[in-house]
Residue, then its C-alpha position, 0 to 999 in steps of 0.5 A: m499500500l502507498i500512502l501520499a502524505s500530501q495534501s496537494p491536489r497536483r501531487r494527487e494529479l501527477l500520480r494518477r496520471e502514471g496510474v499509481d495507486f495510493d490513498v492519502v493521509v495527512k498529519d499536521t506538521d510544522e514547515e520550515h522556512d529557514a533562507t540559511l539552509p540550502p534548498q535540498v536540505l530544507c525541503a528535505r527536512n519538511a518532506a521527511a516530517k510530512a513522511e515520518a508523521v504518517a508513517a508512525d501510524y502505518p508502519q507496514a505502508t510505504v509513505l511518501g512525502a514531499d515538499t516544494l519550494v521556491f527560491i530566489d536570492g537565497e529566500p524560500l517562498g512558501k504559499p503566500r499569506d495574503e494577496a499582498d504577499a502573493l503580489r510581493m513574491l511575483s514582483l520578486l520573481q518577474g524577469r528573473t530566473h529562480c529555482v524550484c526544489t521538491a524533495v521526496a521522502v519515501i518510507l518503506p515498510g519496515g522504516e527504511r527511508r530513501d530520499f532525493a531532491e530535485i531542482s529545476h529553474v524558472t525563467f519570468r517574464s518581465l511583468g507589470t503590476d497589471d499583469m501580475r494582478r491579471y494572473m492572480q485572478l486567474v489562478n488560485v495563487m494562495d495555495k502555491a508556493g511563490a504564488y504561481a502554478i506552471q501549469e495554470y496559465g504558466e504562459l503568461i508569466i514564464e518564459k522558460i524553463e530548465g528541467d523537470y516540469d513536474n518537479i515544478v508543479g510539485l513531485p518529480v513523478a520519473r525519478l519517483l517511480q524510479v525509486l519506487r521500483d528499485 
């Protein structure tokens, strides 16, 4: 049995797209946003905390925890607190390249853990305030790291990407499937 320890509808969609059978169980965990940590370390801590919280109650299952954050100038951008924070994040990203890090923690039955992190780079178009506000009207940015979703009107804000598209959405599926097969 595979358990996804995440509320993310995007992660559920990505797994379903691949035909993966899973259940969703989520436990409250405190996410870190420590800008002194490298992206892979910070995201890995958050992913592990999510997976460990669920695995404690389901020791015979394979539990998958994941965490995605956007980083610009070393600052981790999680989900915005409000619309003003979302606009601040989009303003920081506009016209620049940033990284998106997703870390995955897979806890196998018996407690063995396999972790990995993936980094992709995204370059935003130069955007004016009106462009950002229009995007915010089209997309619910409040539940998205960095206040954007590449899969929702991404063409309006994104100039180019380097790396795994699914990683930017929220789960590096190809690498995850390899880990699960191994």
